[in-house]
N, C-alpha and C positions, 0 to 999 in steps of 0.2 A: 584188448589185449590180443594178439595171437599165438596160436597153439599151433606148434611145428615135428611132425616126427625129428626123430637122430637125424635119417641121412636126407631131410630137406633141408633143416638144419643148417647141415655138412657144404651141401652144392647151393646155400643160399647166404651164404654167411654175410659177407661184402653188405649186402641189400638189410638182413635180417640186423646189422646195426647199424646201420644206416635209419632202420624204423627208427631204435632203439635212442638212437642219438636227438632224433625228434623227440624225444621225451612219450615213444611207447615201449610198450610192456608184453616181453617176448617167452610164451611158456614152451622146453622143448622134453619133448615127451618121447618116454622109450616104451613101441608095445601096447600105445594107451596111454599110458601112468605117465605120470609131470613128474621130472624128474630133476630141474631146473627153471630156474629165471635168468633170464637176463632184465634189467631195467636203468637206466642211466647211472653214473659210477658220483656226479655230482648228486646225486638224490640219496644217497646212504650212505656213509661210509666212505667220503670220497677220499681225507687221506690220511696218512699215516695216524694221526692224532684219534679219528672218527673210530680207525680202524682197533686200535686199542680201548679209544672207551668202549667199544661196541664187546670187546673182551673181554674187561674187566666186569663189564653187567654182565656177562653171560658166560661166568669164571664157572666150570664144571670141575670140582675138584676131586672124582671121582675115578679121572680117565690121569692114566702113569704120563709123567710128567717129563722130558729127558731136555738135558742141559746143554746151550750151545755145543758142548767139548764134542757129547754123545753124538750129538744129530752129525757134526762136522766127521766124526768115526767115519756112523754109518755112513754117507754121503762119497768117504773116499774111498772104503771098504765096496759097496757097489761102482761104485767108478774101474776100481782097479779090478774089477772080476769080466771088464769087458776089454780087459787086452788081451 
């Protein structure tokens, strides 16, 4: 496992992705605290079906759920604010 800080990850992204493609795991830390982990996509949930399965297994009914239409409206409003 490779641990890098955010600045190093930004500067070495291509080489870190190459490491991950070879099967390595890369942890990105901010101020010494791990915040993200890069792993090969084929390792877990690499397909849409895998992602949906994971979401079903890790359902959190406490979260506020929005419909696709609500999300589209939020995105449209955000884009309109850019003009």
